[in-house]
N, CA, C, O and the ligand as a Tripos MOL2 file, in Angstrom:
@<TRIPOS>MOLECULE
protein
  233   231    59     0     0
PROTEIN
NO_CHARGES

@<TRIPOS>ATOM
      1 N         122.1000  117.5610   87.0540 N.3       1 MET1
      2 CA        120.9430  116.8610   87.6060 C.3       1 MET1
      3 C         120.6480  117.3800   89.0180 C.2       1 MET1
      4 O         121.5530  117.7470   89.7680 O.2       1 MET1
      5 N         119.3970  117.3960   89.3440 N.am      2 GLU2
      6 CA        119.0290  117.8370   90.6730 C.3       2 GLU2
      7 C         119.1680  116.7070   91.6750 C.2       2 GLU2
      8 O         119.0890  115.5240   91.3440 O.2       2 GLU2
      9 N         119.3760  117.1210   92.9020 N.am      3 ASN3
     10 CA        119.3580  116.1390   93.9660 C.3       3 ASN3
     11 C         117.9130  115.8010   94.3070 C.2       3 ASN3
     12 O         117.0320  116.6590   94.2480 O.2       3 ASN3
     13 N         117.6880  114.5890   94.6500 N.am      4 ASN4
     14 CA        116.3420  114.1650   95.0200 C.3       4 ASN4
     15 C         116.3530  113.4720   96.3640 C.2       4 ASN4
     16 O         116.1790  112.2560   96.4450 O.2       4 ASN4
     17 N         116.5570  114.2370   97.4120 N.am      5 PRO5
     18 CA        116.5250  113.6000   98.7230 C.3       5 PRO5
     19 C         115.1130  113.1540   99.0510 C.2       5 PRO5
     20 O         114.1410  113.8760   98.8260 O.2       5 PRO5
     21 N         115.0260  111.9790   99.5720 N.am      6 ILE6
     22 CA        113.7300  111.4340   99.9730 C.3       6 ILE6
     23 C         113.8080  111.1430  101.4620 C.2       6 ILE6
     24 O         114.8260  110.6690  101.9670 O.2       6 ILE6
     25 N         112.7250  111.4340  102.1480 N.am      7 GLU7
     26 CA        112.7830  111.3690  103.5990 C.3       7 GLU7
     27 C         112.1200  110.1010  104.1260 C.2       7 GLU7
     28 O         111.0120  109.7440  103.7250 O.2       7 GLU7
     29 N         112.8080  109.4460  105.0090 N.am      8 CYS8
     30 CA        112.2540  108.2670  105.6490 C.3       8 CYS8
     31 C         111.1160  108.6890  106.5830 C.2       8 CYS8
     32 O         111.3260  109.5150  107.4710 O.2       8 CYS8
     33 N         109.9280  108.1390  106.3960 N.am      9 PRO9
     34 CA        108.7920  108.5240  107.2380 C.3       9 PRO9
     35 C         108.9270  108.0020  108.6600 C.2       9 PRO9
     36 O         108.1980  108.4220  109.5580 O.2       9 PRO9
     37 N         109.8340  107.1140  108.8490 N.am     10 ASP10
     38 CA        109.9600  106.4860  110.1580 C.3      10 ASP10
     39 C         110.9250  107.2410  111.0580 C.2      10 ASP10
     40 O         110.6160  107.5210  112.2170 O.2      10 ASP10
     41 N         112.1010  107.5700  110.5170 N.am     11 CYS11
     42 CA        113.1180  108.2140  111.3500 C.3      11 CYS11
     43 C         113.4720  109.6020  110.8520 C.2      11 CYS11
     44 O         114.2030  110.3340  111.5190 O.2      11 CYS11
     45 N         112.9570  109.9750  109.6770 N.am     12 GLY12
     46 CA        113.1970  111.3190  109.1700 C.3      12 GLY12
     47 C         114.5310  111.4870  108.4830 C.2      12 GLY12
     48 O         114.8880  112.5920  108.0740 O.2      12 GLY12
     49 N         115.2590  110.4210  108.3550 N.am     13 GLU13
     50 CA        116.5580  110.4790  107.7030 C.3      13 GLU13
     51 C         116.3800  110.7590  106.2190 C.2      13 GLU13
     52 O         115.5450  110.1410  105.5590 O.2      13 GLU13
     53 N         117.1630  111.6850  105.7020 N.am     14 SER14
     54 CA        117.1200  111.9600  104.2740 C.3      14 SER14
     55 C         117.9900  110.9550  103.5400 C.2      14 SER14
     56 O         119.0840  110.5950  103.9730 O.2      14 SER14
     57 N         117.4640  110.5310  102.4380 N.am     15 LYS15
     58 CA        118.1730  109.5220  101.6570 C.3      15 LYS15
     59 C         118.2230  110.0010  100.2240 C.2      15 LYS15
     60 O         117.2460  110.5360   99.6990 O.2      15 LYS15
     61 N         119.3670  109.8050   99.5960 N.am     16 GLN16
     62 CA        119.5090  110.2310   98.2240 C.3      16 GLN16
     63 C         118.9200  109.1870   97.2840 C.2      16 GLN16
     64 O         119.2580  108.0050   97.3370 O.2      16 GLN16
     65 N         118.0390  109.6590   96.4350 N.am     17 LEU17
     66 CA        117.4610  108.7360   95.4550 C.3      17 LEU17
     67 C         118.4790  108.4570   94.3570 C.2      17 LEU17
     68 O         119.1270  109.3720   93.8480 O.2      17 LEU17
     69 N         118.6050  107.2350   94.0130 N.am     18 ALA18
     70 CA        119.4730  106.8830   92.9010 C.3      18 ALA18
     71 C         118.8240  107.3370   91.5980 C.2      18 ALA18
     72 O         117.5990  107.3550   91.4780 O.2      18 ALA18
     73 N         119.6410  107.6970   90.6420 N.am     19 SER19
     74 CA        119.0960  108.0770   89.3450 C.3      19 SER19
     75 C         118.4480  106.8500   88.7160 C.2      19 SER19
     76 O         118.9550  105.7340   88.8280 O.2      19 SER19
     77 N         117.3370  107.0750   88.0630 N.am     20 GLY20
     78 CA        116.6300  105.9540   87.4790 C.3      20 GLY20
     79 C         115.6660  105.3070   88.4390 C.2      20 GLY20
     80 O         115.0380  104.2940   88.1290 O.2      20 GLY20
     81 N         115.5540  105.9070   89.6140 N.am     21 CYS21
     82 CA        114.6370  105.3820   90.6040 C.3      21 CYS21
     83 C         113.1970  105.5510   90.1110 C.2      21 CYS21
     84 O         112.8620  106.5500   89.4750 O.2      21 CYS21
     85 N         112.3750  104.5880   90.4040 N.am     22 GLU22
     86 CA        111.0020  104.6380   89.9130 C.3      22 GLU22
     87 C         110.0080  104.5510   91.0590 C.2      22 GLU22
     88 O         110.3060  104.0280   92.1330 O.2      22 GLU22
     89 N         108.8270  105.0740   90.8000 N.am     23 VAL23
     90 CA        107.7500  104.9460   91.7710 C.3      23 VAL23
     91 C         107.4510  103.4660   91.9830 C.2      23 VAL23
     92 O         107.3420  102.6900   91.0330 O.2      23 VAL23
     93 N         107.3230  103.1060   93.2280 N.am     24 GLY24
     94 CA        107.0510  101.7170   93.5610 C.3      24 GLY24
     95 C         108.2920  100.9500   93.9310 C.2      24 GLY24
     96 O         108.2250   99.8150   94.4020 O.2      24 GLY24
     97 N         109.4410  101.5920   93.7100 N.am     25 GLN25
     98 CA        110.6960  100.9340   94.0500 C.3      25 GLN25
     99 C         110.8340  100.8190   95.5630 C.2      25 GLN25
    100 O         110.4440  101.7260   96.2980 O.2      25 GLN25
    101 N         111.3750   99.7300   96.0130 N.am     26 ILE26
    102 CA        111.5760   99.5140   97.4420 C.3      26 ILE26
    103 C         113.0040   99.8730   97.8130 C.2      26 ILE26
    104 O         113.9690   99.3840   97.2250 O.2      26 ILE26
    105 N         113.1050  100.7410   98.8020 N.am     27 LEU27
    106 CA        114.4090  101.1630   99.2950 C.3      27 LEU27
    107 C         114.5620  100.7000  100.7300 C.2      27 LEU27
    108 O         113.5860  100.3680  101.4030 O.2      27 LEU27
    109 N         115.7880  100.6840  101.1790 N.am     28 ASN28
    110 CA        116.0550  100.3220  102.5550 C.3      28 ASN28
    111 C         116.6990  101.5000  103.2460 C.2      28 ASN28
    112 O         117.7690  101.9520  102.8360 O.2      28 ASN28
    113 N         116.0660  102.0030  104.2840 N.am     29 CYS29
    114 CA        116.6330  103.1170  105.0240 C.3      29 CYS29
    115 C         117.8860  102.6560  105.7480 C.2      29 CYS29
    116 O         117.8600  101.7160  106.5430 O.2      29 CYS29
    117 N         118.9900  103.3440  105.4520 N.am     30 ALA30
    118 CA        120.2590  102.9410  106.0600 C.3      30 ALA30
    119 C         120.2900  103.2580  107.5480 C.2      30 ALA30
    120 O         121.0520  102.6620  108.3090 O.2      30 ALA30
    121 N         119.4480  104.2080  107.9470 N.am     31 ALA31
    122 CA        119.4840  104.6550  109.3430 C.3      31 ALA31
    123 C         118.7030  103.7310  110.2630 C.2      31 ALA31
    124 O         119.1780  103.3730  111.3410 O.2      31 ALA31
    125 N         117.4970  103.3420  109.8350 N.am     32 CYS32
    126 CA        116.6570  102.5540  110.7460 C.3      32 CYS32
    127 C         116.3010  101.1810  110.1750 C.2      32 CYS32
    128 O         115.7270  100.3420  110.8680 O.2      32 CYS32
    129 N         116.6430  100.9630  108.9220 N.am     33 GLY33
    130 CA        116.4340   99.6430  108.3490 C.3      33 GLY33
    131 C         115.0330   99.3950  107.8380 C.2      33 GLY33
    132 O         114.7190   98.3000  107.3720 O.2      33 GLY33
    133 N         114.1780  100.4270  107.9250 N.am     34 THR34
    134 CA        112.8160  100.2640  107.4400 C.3      34 THR34
    135 C         112.7940  100.1550  105.9200 C.2      34 THR34
    136 O         113.5280  100.8550  105.2240 O.2      34 THR34
    137 N         111.9580   99.2850  105.4270 N.am     35 LEU35
    138 CA        111.7670   99.2100  103.9860 C.3      35 LEU35
    139 C         110.8200  100.3190  103.5600 C.2      35 LEU35
    140 O         109.7350  100.4790  104.1190 O.2      35 LEU35
    141 N         111.2460  101.0770  102.5660 N.am     36 LEU36
    142 CA        110.4740  102.2080  102.0890 C.3      36 LEU36
    143 C         110.0540  101.9760  100.6500 C.2      36 LEU36
    144 O         110.7980  101.4170   99.8450 O.2      36 LEU36
    145 N         108.8560  102.4160  100.3520 N.am     37 GLU37
    146 CA        108.3900  102.3530   98.9780 C.3      37 GLU37
    147 C         108.3410  103.7670   98.4270 C.2      37 GLU37
    148 O         107.8110  104.6700   99.0750 O.2      37 GLU37
    149 N         108.8840  103.9650   97.2510 N.am     38 VAL38
    150 CA        108.8360  105.2810   96.6180 C.3      38 VAL38
    151 C         107.4140  105.5290   96.1320 C.2      38 VAL38
    152 O         106.8900  104.8020   95.2880 O.2      38 VAL38
    153 N         106.7980  106.5800   96.6890 N.am     39 LEU39
    154 CA        105.4150  106.9010   96.3430 C.3      39 LEU39
    155 C         105.3430  107.9430   95.2540 C.2      39 LEU39
    156 O         104.4060  107.9570   94.4550 O.2      39 LEU39
    157 N         106.3250  108.8110   95.2220 N.am     40 SER40
    158 CA        106.3130  109.9250   94.2860 C.3      40 SER40
    159 C         107.7370  110.3740   94.0400 C.2      40 SER40
    160 O         108.5910  110.2660   94.9210 O.2      40 SER40
    161 N         107.9950  110.8780   92.8440 N.am     41 LEU41
    162 CA        109.3430  111.3570   92.5330 C.3      41 LEU41
    163 C         109.4200  112.8720   92.5460 C.2      41 LEU41
    164 O         110.4850  113.4330   92.8050 O.2      41 LEU41
    165 N         108.3050  113.5480   92.2690 N.am     42 SER42
    166 CA        108.3390  115.0010   92.3450 C.3      42 SER42
    167 C         107.0530  115.5100   92.9800 C.2      42 SER42
    168 O         106.0220  115.5720   92.3100 O.2      42 SER42
    169 N         107.0890  115.8680   94.2340 N.am     43 PRO43
    170 CA        108.2950  115.8540   95.0660 C.3      43 PRO43
    171 C         108.5910  114.4310   95.5380 C.2      43 PRO43
    172 O         107.6910  113.5980   95.6440 O.2      43 PRO43
    173 N         109.8600  114.1710   95.8170 N.am     44 PRO44
    174 CA        110.2230  112.8430   96.3070 C.3      44 PRO44
    175 C         109.5060  112.5330   97.6120 C.2      44 PRO44
    176 O         109.5480  113.3070   98.5680 O.2      44 PRO44
    177 N         108.8630  111.4050   97.6250 N.am     45 LYS45
    178 CA        108.1010  111.0320   98.8080 C.3      45 LYS45
    179 C         108.1680  109.5200   98.9810 C.2      45 LYS45
    180 O         108.0620  108.7610   98.0180 O.2      45 LYS45
    181 N         108.3420  109.1090  100.2100 N.am     46 ALA46
    182 CA        108.4270  107.6850  100.4890 C.3      46 ALA46
    183 C         107.4600  107.3100  101.5920 C.2      46 ALA46
    184 O         107.1840  108.1030  102.4920 O.2      46 ALA46
    185 N         106.9560  106.1110  101.5140 N.am     47 GLY47
    186 CA        106.1330  105.5730  102.5760 C.3      47 GLY47
    187 C         106.6920  104.2330  102.9850 C.2      47 GLY47
    188 O         107.5710  103.6780  102.3250 O.2      47 GLY47
    189 N         106.1770  103.7250  104.0710 N.am     48 LYS48
    190 CA        106.6250  102.3980  104.4860 C.3      48 LYS48
    191 C         106.1600  101.3600  103.4900 C.2      48 LYS48
    192 O         105.0100  101.3730  103.0510 O.2      48 LYS48
    193 N         107.0420  100.4810  103.1430 N.am     49 ALA49
    194 CA        106.6640   99.3960  102.2520 C.3      49 ALA49
    195 C         105.7530   98.4400  103.0080 C.2      49 ALA49
    196 O         105.8690   98.2890  104.2240 O.2      49 ALA49
    197 N         104.8590   97.8050  102.2930 N.am     50 PRO50
    198 CA        103.9900   96.8200  102.9440 C.3      50 PRO50
    199 C         104.8250   95.7680  103.6480 C.2      50 PRO50
    200 O         105.8100   95.2610  103.1120 O.2      50 PRO50
    201 N         104.4160   95.4640  104.8260 N.am     51 GLN51
    202 CA        105.1410   94.4620  105.5900 C.3      51 GLN51
    203 C         104.9890   93.0970  104.9240 C.2      51 GLN51
    204 O         103.8940   92.6620  104.5680 O.2      51 GLN51
    205 N         106.1100   92.4640  104.7760 N.am     52 ILE52
    206 CA        106.0720   91.0930  104.2660 C.3      52 ILE52
    207 C         106.2340   90.1660  105.4610 C.2      52 ILE52
    208 O         107.3310   89.9810  105.9870 O.2      52 ILE52
    209 N         105.1500   89.6090  105.8590 N.am     53 GLU53
    210 CA        105.1930   88.7580  107.0450 C.3      53 GLU53
    211 C         105.4820   87.3250  106.6470 C.2      53 GLU53
    212 O         104.9940   86.8010  105.6450 O.2      53 GLU53
    213 N         106.2840   86.7380  107.4720 N.am     54 GLU54
    214 CA        106.5570   85.3260  107.2210 C.3      54 GLU54
    215 C         105.3910   84.5040  107.7440 C.2      54 GLU54
    216 O         105.2250   84.3000  108.9470 O.2      54 GLU54
    217 N         104.6180   84.0570  106.8250 N.am     55 ASP55
    218 CA        103.4250   83.3070  107.2180 C.3      55 ASP55
    219 C         103.4310   81.9860  106.4670 C.2      55 ASP55
    220 O         102.8620   81.8450  105.3850 O.2      55 ASP55
    221 N         104.0690   81.0700  107.0650 N.am     56 PHE56
    222 CA        104.1930   79.7780  106.3860 C.3      56 PHE56
    223 C         102.9780   78.8870  106.6410 C.2      56 PHE56
    224 O         102.7990   77.8430  106.0130 O.2      56 PHE56
    225 N         102.1370   79.3450  107.6020 N.am     57 GLY57
    226 CA        100.9690   78.5340  107.9050 C.3      57 GLY57
    227 C         101.3800   77.1630  108.3910 C.2      57 GLY57
    228 O         102.3200   77.0120  109.1710 O.2      57 GLY57
    229 N         100.6780   76.1990  107.9260 N.am     58 GLU58
    230 CA        100.9940   74.8450  108.3790 C.3      58 GLU58
    231 C         100.8860   73.8670  107.2440 C.2      58 GLU58
    232 O         101.1170   72.6730  107.4340 O.2      58 GLU58
    233 ZN        114.6290  105.4740  108.5230 Zn       59 ZN59
@<TRIPOS>BOND
     1     1     2 1
     2     2     3 1
     3     3     4 2
     4     3     5 am
     5     5     6 1
     6     6     7 1
     7     7     8 2
     8     7     9 am
     9     9    10 1
    10    10    11 1
    11    11    12 2
    12    11    13 am
    13    13    14 1
    14    14    15 1
    15    15    16 2
    16    15    17 am
    17    17    18 1
    18    18    19 1
    19    19    20 2
    20    19    21 am
    21    21    22 1
    22    22    23 1
    23    23    24 2
    24    23    25 am
    25    25    26 1
    26    26    27 1
    27    27    28 2
    28    27    29 am
    29    29    30 1
    30    30    31 1
    31    31    32 2
    32    31    33 am
    33    33    34 1
    34    34    35 1
    35    35    36 2
    36    35    37 am
    37    37    38 1
    38    38    39 1
    39    39    40 2
    40    39    41 am
    41    41    42 1
    42    42    43 1
    43    43    44 2
    44    43    45 am
    45    45    46 1
    46    46    47 1
    47    47    48 2
    48    47    49 am
    49    49    50 1
    50    50    51 1
    51    51    52 2
    52    51    53 am
    53    53    54 1
    54    54    55 1
    55    55    56 2
    56    55    57 am
    57    57    58 1
    58    58    59 1
    59    59    60 2
    60    59    61 am
    61    61    62 1
    62    62    63 1
    63    63    64 2
    64    63    65 am
    65    65    66 1
    66    66    67 1
    67    67    68 2
    68    67    69 am
    69    69    70 1
    70    70    71 1
    71    71    72 2
    72    71    73 am
    73    73    74 1
    74    74    75 1
    75    75    76 2
    76    75    77 am
    77    77    78 1
    78    78    79 1
    79    79    80 2
    80    79    81 am
    81    81    82 1
    82    82    83 1
    83    83    84 2
    84    83    85 am
    85    85    86 1
    86    86    87 1
    87    87    88 2
    88    87    89 am
    89    89    90 1
    90    90    91 1
    91    91    92 2
    92    91    93 am
    93    93    94 1
    94    94    95 1
    95    95    96 2
    96    95    97 am
    97    97    98 1
    98    98    99 1
    99    99   100 2
   100    99   101 am
   101   101   102 1
   102   102   103 1
   103   103   104 2
   104   103   105 am
   105   105   106 1
   106   106   107 1
   107   107   108 2
   108   107   109 am
   109   109   110 1
   110   110   111 1
   111   111   112 2
   112   111   113 am
   113   113   114 1
   114   114   115 1
   115   115   116 2
   116   115   117 am
   117   117   118 1
   118   118   119 1
   119   119   120 2
   120   119   121 am
   121   121   122 1
   122   122   123 1
   123   123   124 2
   124   123   125 am
   125   125   126 1
   126   126   127 1
   127   127   128 2
   128   127   129 am
   129   129   130 1
   130   130   131 1
   131   131   132 2
   132   131   133 am
   133   133   134 1
   134   134   135 1
   135   135   136 2
   136   135   137 am
   137   137   138 1
   138   138   139 1
   139   139   140 2
   140   139   141 am
   141   141   142 1
   142   142   143 1
   143   143   144 2
   144   143   145 am
   145   145   146 1
   146   146   147 1
   147   147   148 2
   148   147   149 am
   149   149   150 1
   150   150   151 1
   151   151   152 2
   152   151   153 am
   153   153   154 1
   154   154   155 1
   155   155   156 2
   156   155   157 am
   157   157   158 1
   158   158   159 1
   159   159   160 2
   160   159   161 am
   161   161   162 1
   162   162   163 1
   163   163   164 2
   164   163   165 am
   165   165   166 1
   166   166   167 1
   167   167   168 2
   168   167   169 am
   169   169   170 1
   170   170   171 1
   171   171   172 2
   172   171   173 am
   173   173   174 1
   174   174   175 1
   175   175   176 2
   176   175   177 am
   177   177   178 1
   178   178   179 1
   179   179   180 2
   180   179   181 am
   181   181   182 1
   182   182   183 1
   183   183   184 2
   184   183   185 am
   185   185   186 1
   186   186   187 1
   187   187   188 2
   188   187   189 am
   189   189   190 1
   190   190   191 1
   191   191   192 2
   192   191   193 am
   193   193   194 1
   194   194   195 1
   195   195   196 2
   196   195   197 am
   197   197   198 1
   198   198   199 1
   199   199   200 2
   200   199   201 am
   201   201   202 1
   202   202   203 1
   203   203   204 2
   204   203   205 am
   205   205   206 1
   206   206   207 1
   207   207   208 2
   208   207   209 am
   209   209   210 1
   210   210   211 1
   211   211   212 2
   212   211   213 am
   213   213   214 1
   214   214   215 1
   215   215   216 2
   216   215   217 am
   217   217   218 1
   218   218   219 1
   219   219   220 2
   220   219   221 am
   221   221   222 1
   222   222   223 1
   223   223   224 2
   224   223   225 am
   225   225   226 1
   226   226   227 1
   227   227   228 2
   228   227   229 am
   229   229   230 1
   230   230   231 1
   231   231   232 2
@<TRIPOS>SUBSTRUCTURE
     1 MET1         2 RESIDUE 1 A MET
     2 GLU2         6 RESIDUE 1 A GLU
     3 ASN3        10 RESIDUE 1 A ASN
     4 ASN4        14 RESIDUE 1 A ASN
     5 PRO5        18 RESIDUE 1 A PRO
     6 ILE6        22 RESIDUE 1 A ILE
     7 GLU7        26 RESIDUE 1 A GLU
     8 CYS8        30 RESIDUE 1 A CYS
     9 PRO9        34 RESIDUE 1 A PRO
    10 ASP10       38 RESIDUE 1 A ASP
    11 CYS11       42 RESIDUE 1 A CYS
    12 GLY12       46 RESIDUE 1 A GLY
    13 GLU13       50 RESIDUE 1 A GLU
    14 SER14       54 RESIDUE 1 A SER
    15 LYS15       58 RESIDUE 1 A LYS
    16 GLN16       62 RESIDUE 1 A GLN
    17 LEU17       66 RESIDUE 1 A LEU
    18 ALA18       70 RESIDUE 1 A ALA
    19 SER19       74 RESIDUE 1 A SER
    20 GLY20       78 RESIDUE 1 A GLY
    21 CYS21       82 RESIDUE 1 A CYS
    22 GLU22       86 RESIDUE 1 A GLU
    23 VAL23       90 RESIDUE 1 A VAL
    24 GLY24       94 RESIDUE 1 A GLY
    25 GLN25       98 RESIDUE 1 A GLN
    26 ILE26      102 RESIDUE 1 A ILE
    27 LEU27      106 RESIDUE 1 A LEU
    28 ASN28      110 RESIDUE 1 A ASN
    29 CYS29      114 RESIDUE 1 A CYS
    30 ALA30      118 RESIDUE 1 A ALA
    31 ALA31      122 RESIDUE 1 A ALA
    32 CYS32      126 RESIDUE 1 A CYS
    33 GLY33      130 RESIDUE 1 A GLY
    34 THR34      134 RESIDUE 1 A THR
    35 LEU35      138 RESIDUE 1 A LEU
    36 LEU36      142 RESIDUE 1 A LEU
    37 GLU37      146 RESIDUE 1 A GLU
    38 VAL38      150 RESIDUE 1 A VAL
    39 LEU39      154 RESIDUE 1 A LEU
    40 SER40      158 RESIDUE 1 A SER
    41 LEU41      162 RESIDUE 1 A LEU
    42 SER42      166 RESIDUE 1 A SER
    43 PRO43      170 RESIDUE 1 A PRO
    44 PRO44      174 RESIDUE 1 A PRO
    45 LYS45      178 RESIDUE 1 A LYS
    46 ALA46      182 RESIDUE 1 A ALA
    47 GLY47      186 RESIDUE 1 A GLY
    48 LYS48      190 RESIDUE 1 A LYS
    49 ALA49      194 RESIDUE 1 A ALA
    50 PRO50      198 RESIDUE 1 A PRO
    51 GLN51      202 RESIDUE 1 A GLN
    52 ILE52      206 RESIDUE 1 A ILE
    53 GLU53      210 RESIDUE 1 A GLU
    54 GLU54      214 RESIDUE 1 A GLU
    55 ASP55      218 RESIDUE 1 A ASP
    56 PHE56      222 RESIDUE 1 A PHE
    57 GLY57      226 RESIDUE 1 A GLY
    58 GLU58      230 RESIDUE 1 A GLU
    59 ZN59       233 GROUP 0 **** ****
């Protein structure tokens, strides 16, 4: 199997994609803690996951 390093867009850290990883999967960058969304598998590409803001309103 080939290696599929995916790069964190925030800190540039390379991260190994787990086998069975799918587009849309949310990963956590071990280096900076940013949540990443898998955008593409070939070539492996990640973007920042949509921010989930705590908005409890009132
Ligand atoms: Zn990172």
